[in-house]
C-alpha positions in Angstrom: -281.8 -124.2 43.3 -280.3 -127.6 44.1 -282.4 -130.5 45.3 -280.0 -131.0 48.2 -279.6 -127.5 49.7 -276.0 -128.1 50.9 -274.8 -127.6 47.2 -276.2 -124.1 47.3 -273.7 -123.4 50.1 -271.0 -125.0 48.1 -271.9 -122.8 45.1 -271.8 -119.6 47.2 -268.4 -120.6 48.6 -267.1 -121.4 45.1 -268.1 -117.9 44.0 -266.7 -116.3 47.1 -263.3 -118.1 46.6 -263.3 -117.1 42.9 -263.9 -113.4 43.9 -261.2 -113.8 46.5 -258.6 -114.6 43.9 -259.9 -112.1 41.3 -259.5 -109.4 43.9 -256.2 -110.7 45.2 -254.6 -111.3 41.8 -255.8 -107.9 40.5 -252.9 -106.2 42.2 -250.3 -108.6 40.7 -251.8 -108.0 37.2 -252.0 -104.3 37.6 -248.5 -104.1 39.2 -246.5 -103.4 36.0 -248.8 -100.3 35.4 -248.4 -99.2 39.1 -244.6 -99.7 38.9 -244.4 -97.0 36.3 -247.1 -94.8 37.9 -245.4 -94.7 41.3 -241.8 -95.4 40.1 -241.5 -98.5 42.3 -238.3 -100.5 42.6 -238.6 -104.3 42.4 -238.0 -104.5 46.2 -240.8 -101.9 46.8 -243.1 -103.9 44.6 -242.3 -107.0 46.6 -243.1 -105.1 49.9 -246.5 -104.1 48.6 -247.3 -107.7 47.6 -246.0 -108.9 51.0 -248.0 -106.4 53.0 -251.2 -108.1 52.0 -250.0 -111.3 53.6 -249.2 -109.7 57.0 -252.9 -109.0 57.6 -253.9 -112.2 55.7 -251.8 -114.5 57.9 -252.9 -112.9 61.2 -256.6 -113.2 60.3 -256.2 -116.8 59.0 -256.0 -117.8 62.7 -258.4 -115.2 64.0 -261.1 -116.0 61.4 -260.7 -119.8 61.9 -260.9 -119.4 65.7 -264.0 -117.2 65.5 -265.7 -119.6 63.1 -265.5 -122.2 65.9 -266.8 -119.7 68.4 -269.5 -117.5 66.7 -270.1 -119.6 63.5 -268.9 -119.4 59.9 -271.9 -117.5 58.6 -271.0 -114.3 60.5 -267.3 -114.6 59.9 -267.5 -115.2 56.2 -270.0 -112.4 55.6 -268.1 -109.9 57.6 -264.8 -110.9 55.9 -266.2 -110.3 52.4 -267.5 -106.9 53.5 -264.2 -105.8 54.8 -262.0 -107.0 51.9 -264.4 -105.6 49.3 -264.3 -102.2 50.9 -260.5 -102.1 50.9 -260.4 -103.5 47.4 -262.4 -100.5 46.3 -260.3 -98.2 48.4 -257.2 -99.4 46.5 -258.3 -97.0 43.7 -257.6 -94.0 46.1 -254.0 -95.0 46.6 -251.6 -92.2 45.6 -248.1 -93.4 46.7 -246.0 -96.4 47.8 -247.0 -96.0 51.4 -250.7 -95.6 50.7 -250.6 -98.8 48.6 -248.8 -100.5 51.4 -251.5 -99.6 54.0 -254.5 -100.4 51.8 -253.1 -103.8 50.9 -252.4 -104.6 54.6 -256.1 -104.0 55.6 -257.2 -105.8 52.4 -255.3 -108.8 53.8 -257.1 -108.5 57.1 -260.4 -109.0 55.3 -259.4 -111.9 53.1 -257.6 -113.8 56.0 -260.6 -115.7 57.3 -262.0 -117.2 54.1 -260.1 -120.5 53.8 -260.4 -121.7 57.4 -264.0 -120.6 57.5 -264.7 -122.4 54.3 -263.2 -125.5 55.8 -265.3 -125.0 59.0 -268.5 -124.6 56.8 -267.7 -127.8 54.9 -267.2 -129.7 58.2 -270.7 -128.6 59.2 -272.5 -129.0 56.0 -271.0 -131.9 54.0 -271.1 -135.7 54.7 -267.7 -137.3 54.9 -268.2 -139.4 51.7 -268.6 -136.1 49.7 -266.3 -133.9 51.7 -263.1 -133.9 49.6 -265.1 -133.3 46.4 -267.1 -130.4 48.0 -264.0 -128.8 49.4 -262.3 -129.1 46.0 -265.2 -127.3 44.3 -265.2 -124.5 46.9 -261.4 -124.0 46.7 -261.6 -124.5 43.0 -263.0 -121.0 42.8 -259.5 -119.8 43.5 -257.8 -120.8 40.3 -260.9 -119.9 38.3 -260.8 -116.5 39.9 -257.0 -116.3 39.1 -257.7 -117.2 35.5 -260.4 -114.6 35.1 -258.5 -111.9 36.9 -255.5 -111.8 34.5 -257.4 -110.9 31.2 -260.2 -109.0 32.9 -257.9 -106.7 35.0 -255.5 -106.3 32.1 -258.3 -105.3 29.7 -260.2 -103.1 32.3 -257.1 -101.3 33.3 -256.2 -100.5 29.7 -259.8 -99.5 28.8 -260.9 -97.6 31.9 -257.9 -97.3 34.2 -256.7 -99.4 37.0 -258.7 -97.4 39.6 -262.1 -98.3 38.0 -261.2 -102.0 38.0 -260.8 -102.1 41.8 -264.0 -100.1 42.4 -266.0 -102.6 40.3 -264.5 -105.6 42.0 -265.3 -104.1 45.5 -268.9 -103.6 44.5 -269.3 -107.1 43.3 -268.0 -108.4 46.7 -270.6 -106.4 48.6 -273.4 -107.8 46.5 -272.1 -111.4 47.3 -272.1 -110.6 51.0 -275.7 -109.5 50.9 -276.7 -112.8 49.2 -274.7 -114.8 51.7 -276.5 -113.4 54.7 -279.8 -114.4 53.0 -279.0 -118.0 52.0 -276.5 -119.4 54.5 -276.6 -120.7 58.1 -273.9 -122.0 60.4 -275.3 -125.6 60.4 -277.8 -127.4 58.1 -280.2 -128.0 61.0 -280.4 -124.2 61.5 -281.7 -123.6 57.9 -285.4 -123.9 57.1 -284.7 -125.1 53.5 -282.9 -128.3 54.8 -285.1 -131.3 55.2 -284.8 -133.7 58.1 -283.7 -136.4 55.6 -280.9 -134.2 54.2 -279.7 -133.3 57.7 -279.6 -137.0 58.6 -277.7 -137.8 55.4 -275.1 -135.0 56.2 -274.5 -136.5 59.7 -274.5 -140.2 58.5 -271.2 -142.0 59.0 -269.9 -139.4 61.3 -268.3 -140.8 64.5 -268.0 -137.6 66.4 -265.2 -137.4 68.9 -265.2 -133.9 70.4 -262.4 -132.1 72.1 -264.0 -133.1 75.4 -263.0 -136.7 75.9 -264.8 -138.9 78.5 -262.6 -140.7 81.0 -263.4 -143.0 83.8 -264.1 -140.3 86.3 -263.9 -136.8 84.6 -263.9 -135.1 81.3 -260.5 -133.9 80.0 -260.6 -130.9 77.6 -258.2 -131.2 74.7 -257.0 -127.7 74.1 -256.2 -126.1 70.8 -252.6 -125.7 71.9 -252.2 -129.4 72.6 -253.4 -130.2 69.1 -251.2 -127.7 67.2 -248.1 -128.9 69.2 -248.4 -132.4 67.6 -245.6 -133.4 65.3 -247.9 -134.3 62.4 -249.6 -130.9 62.6 -246.1 -129.2 62.2 -245.3 -131.5 59.3 -248.6 -130.6 57.6 -247.8 -126.9 58.2 -244.4 -127.4 56.4 -246.2 -129.0 53.5 -248.6 -126.1 53.3 -245.8 -123.6 53.7 -244.0 -125.1 50.6 -247.3 -125.2 48.7 -248.2 -121.6 49.6 -244.8 -120.2 48.9 -244.8 -121.7 45.4 -248.4 -120.6 44.7 -247.9 -117.0 46.0 -244.6 -116.7 44.0 -246.6 -117.5 40.9 -249.6 -115.3 41.9 -247.5 -112.3 42.8 -244.5 -112.3 40.5 -245.3 -114.4 37.4 -247.2 -111.6 35.6 -244.3 -109.2 36.2 -241.8 -111.9 35.1 -243.7 -112.2 31.8 -243.5 -108.5 31.2 -240.0 -107.9 32.6 -238.1 -111.0 31.6 -240.1 -112.2 28.6 -241.0 -108.8 27.3 -244.7 -109.3 26.8 -247.1 -106.4 26.6 -249.8 -105.9 29.3 -252.4 -107.4 27.0 -250.3 -110.4 26.0 -249.4 -110.9 29.7 -253.0 -111.0 30.7 -253.8 -113.9 28.4 -250.5 -115.8 29.0 -250.9 -115.6 32.8 -254.5 -117.0 32.4 -253.3 -120.4 31.0 -251.7 -121.8 34.2 -254.8 -120.7 36.2 -257.1 -122.7 33.9 -254.9 -125.8 34.4 -255.0 -125.1 38.2 -258.8 -125.0 38.1 -258.9 -128.4 36.3 -256.3 -129.8 38.7 -258.3 -128.6 41.8 -261.5 -130.4 40.8 -259.7 -133.5 39.5 -257.6 -133.8 42.7 -260.7 -133.9 44.9 -262.4 -136.6 42.7 -259.2 -138.6 42.7 -258.9 -138.4 46.5 -262.5 -139.6 47.0 -262.0 -142.4 44.5 -258.8 -143.7 46.2 -260.7 -143.6 49.5 -263.7 -145.5 48.2 -261.3 -148.2 46.7 -258.9 -148.5 49.7 -260.9 -147.5 52.7 -257.8 -145.6 53.8 -258.8 -142.0 54.5 -255.4 -140.5 55.3 -253.6 -142.5 52.6 -255.9 -141.2 50.0 -255.0 -137.6 50.9 -251.2 -138.2 51.5 -250.5 -140.1 48.2 -252.0 -137.2 46.2 -250.4 -134.5 48.2 -246.8 -135.9 48.3 -246.8 -137.0 44.6 -248.2 -133.9 43.1 -246.3 -131.4 45.3 -243.0 -133.0 44.3 -244.0 -132.9 40.6 -245.0 -129.3 40.9 -241.7 -128.4 42.5 -239.8 -130.0 39.6 -241.8 -128.1 37.0 -241.4 -124.7 38.8 -237.6 -125.2 39.3 -237.1 -126.0 35.7 -239.0 -122.8 34.6 -236.2 -120.7 36.0 -233.8 -122.2 33.5 -235.7 -121.9 30.2 -235.1 -119.0 27.8 -238.4 -118.5 26.0 -241.9 -117.6 26.9 -243.6 -120.7 25.5 -241.4 -123.0 27.6 -241.9 -120.9 30.7 -245.7 -120.7 30.4 -245.9 -124.5 29.5 -243.8 -125.6 32.6 -245.7 -123.3 34.9 -249.0 -124.5 33.5 -248.1 -128.1 34.3 -246.6 -127.1 37.7 -249.7 -125.2 38.7 -251.9 -128.0 37.6 -250.0 -130.4 39.9 -250.0 -127.8 42.7 -253.8 -127.5 42.6 -254.2 -131.3 42.3 -253.0 -131.6 45.9 -254.5 -128.3 47.2 -257.6 -129.9 48.8 -255.6 -132.5 50.8 -254.5 -130.2 53.6 -258.0 -129.2 54.6 -259.2 -132.8 54.2 -256.4 -134.1 56.5 -257.2 -131.5 59.1 -260.8 -132.7 59.2 -259.6 -136.3 59.4 -257.2 -135.9 62.4 -258.6 -133.0 64.4 -261.7 -132.8 66.7 -264.7 -131.2 64.9 -264.9 -128.4 67.4 -261.3 -127.5 66.8 -261.3 -127.7 63.0 -261.7 -123.9 62.6 -259.0 -123.0 65.0 -256.5 -125.6 63.8 -257.2 -124.7 60.2 -256.6 -121.1 61.0 -253.4 -121.7 62.8 -251.9 -123.9 60.1 -253.0 -121.5 57.4 -251.6 -118.5 59.3 -248.2 -120.0 59.9 -248.0 -121.3 56.3 -248.9 -117.9 55.0 -245.8 -116.4 56.5 -244.6 -117.6 53.1 -246.7 -114.8 51.6 -245.1 -112.2 53.8 -241.5 -113.4 53.0 -241.8 -114.7 49.5 -242.7 -111.6 47.5 -240.1 -109.5 49.2 -237.4 -112.1 48.9 -238.3 -112.5 45.2 -238.0 -108.8 44.7 -234.7 -108.6 46.5 -233.3 -111.6 44.5 -234.4 -110.0 41.2 -233.0 -106.6 42.1 -229.7 -108.2 43.4 -229.1 -110.8 40.7 -230.9 -109.1 37.8 -232.7 -112.3 36.9 -235.5 -114.7 38.2 -233.7 -118.1 38.2 -232.8 -118.2 41.9 -236.4 -117.2 42.8 -237.8 -120.2 40.9 -235.3 -122.6 42.4 -236.1 -121.3 46.0 -239.8 -121.8 45.5 -239.2 -125.4 44.1 -237.0 -126.3 47.0 -239.5 -125.3 49.7 -242.2 -127.2 47.9 -240.0 -130.3 47.9 -239.1 -130.0 51.6 -242.8 -129.7 52.4 -243.7 -132.8 50.4 -241.1 -134.9 52.2 -242.2 -133.6 55.7 -245.8 -134.8 55.0 -244.6 -138.1 53.6 -242.6 -139.0 56.7 -244.4 -137.4 59.6 -248.1 -137.0 58.9 -249.8 -140.1 60.3 -253.0 -141.1 61.9 -255.4 -144.0 62.7 -256.9 -146.1 59.9 -260.5 -145.2 59.2 -263.0 -147.7 58.0 -265.0 -147.1 54.8 -267.8 -144.6 55.1 -266.8 -143.5 58.6 -265.1 -140.5 59.9 -262.9 -140.7 63.0 -261.6 -137.4 64.3 -258.9 -137.7 67.0 
């Protein structure tokens, strides 16, 4: 399809990430309907949304670790099959408890996707294109979120929410079949990749593996020694704040529009789509900006950090202010700007991991950071439900999300550091 075969892999991962967020967001969009169907309290709704992240966070690390050990092709294909099956099985839920269990196993399936995407990009994309490629792959997430809101709202009203989940699960299984046909763990393993393209992918890569030569022996740098570093913990805090804010929007914003702003399901579907569109634009623009700054300055880590810190702070301000407005236009407008800034910096975490972590530890480190950061997804929806049920309003939930994003931005600003990297070279330490 593409002259350079690596962009076929990027396209497949873009579509996979888009489907990931369509499937994931479907529950949030359908939740106002399910609340009435199963007579759920706000706290019970929060528990259902949180249950996904229990399985998801655990398999962030497991999936990333396995992508280092057995290869990203097998991990990604298997993950899509599992989550698609449980997406379809959501249609069979008949109570609060059954929804809770299905969402838990659905999270198991989706857990590996982000770390495995990062590992695939590390294998397939030359350093000069990497931020852009990762941005395109992860850009599927807000595109999926934007499509999910109107599609799920329309399909649920037209055919019932059960049919919606069955259709989405079937599409995922079709994607998995195509992935097994077109992908490979590394470009040199694929018959469609020329020797010239393989050389281009590896050009400019100064590979420092986790086995470092010394004067007399080789010392193995363990995954534990990497994740104990202060800069890794600071990056984790940054991603925790980012994820908490994103998942607060993903899980509760549709219900907020119906509950607090009194929109119909149809109106909510279209209103919730607007911030996701802005997020998709922000995701792609952020990656382009990062690569541009790197080309101009030759400072790899700086190009990531300046975008991350600035945009995460601006996103925090917009989200915090949303809690204090009194009309739907202002709320949607502020969240649209906030989600755009949030996605402008979304690529940076994965790019930084690739910059400061040995290549044969990228999957495991990505999975660990993603797993710990996604504890926010376990806590956030339940805390939001409790706050809404206790206070009768959403203001404190918006302020909490904004505060955690601001703390994360400051942690990255002060504690994430690394060696200077010359132009057109990659140093992984």
